[in-house]
C-alpha positions in Angstrom: 126.3 82.1 96.7 128.5 81.0 93.8 128.2 82.8 90.5 130.1 81.4 87.5 132.3 83.9 85.8 131.0 85.3 82.5 133.2 87.0 79.9 130.3 88.9 78.4 130.4 92.5 79.8 126.6 92.7 79.7 126.3 89.8 82.2 128.9 90.6 84.8 128.0 90.1 88.5 129.4 91.0 91.8 128.2 91.0 95.4 126.2 94.0 96.4 125.4 95.4 99.8 122.9 98.0 100.8 119.4 98.5 102.2 116.0 97.4 101.1 113.0 99.1 102.5 109.3 98.5 101.7 106.7 101.1 102.3 103.1 100.1 102.7 101.2 103.3 102.2 97.6 102.3 102.7 95.8 99.7 104.8 93.9 98.6 101.7 96.5 96.9 99.5 94.4 97.1 96.4 94.1 100.9 96.6 96.3 102.9 94.2 97.5 106.5 94.4 94.9 107.9 92.0 92.1 106.6 94.3 93.6 108.1 97.4 92.7 111.5 98.9 95.1 114.3 98.4 96.1 114.3 102.1 96.8 110.5 101.9 99.0 111.0 98.8 100.8 113.8 100.5 101.5 111.6 103.5 103.0 109.0 101.1 105.2 111.6 99.4 106.4 113.0 102.8 107.3 109.6 104.1 109.1 108.7 100.9 111.1 111.9 101.1 111.9 111.1 104.7 113.1 107.6 103.8 115.3 109.0 101.0 116.8 111.7 103.2 117.7 109.0 105.8 119.2 106.7 103.1 121.1 109.6 101.6 122.9 110.1 105.0 124.2 106.5 104.8 124.5 106.0 101.0 126.0 109.0 99.2 124.7 107.7 95.8 121.1 108.4 96.9 120.6 111.5 94.9 116.8 112.0 95.0 117.0 113.0 98.7 118.2 116.4 97.6 115.3 116.9 95.3 112.5 116.2 97.8 111.5 118.1 100.9 108.7 117.6 103.4 106.8 120.8 103.8 104.0 120.8 106.3 101.4 123.5 105.7 
């Protein structure tokens, strides 16, 4: 992809490399977190934490992985 140079510091661009992950957290795509049971929400949070921990191992800039932990009671 070719991007024309721009002298405005607000509109600078450069190639970026990384990972993109999508997490579908319920079979019903129109269901939002407030309508889910507590156990369903907990599963979403635990999976999100797991994904962030895994990403933090590869990408050191992923900081949220240190703030979340999966505790199974």
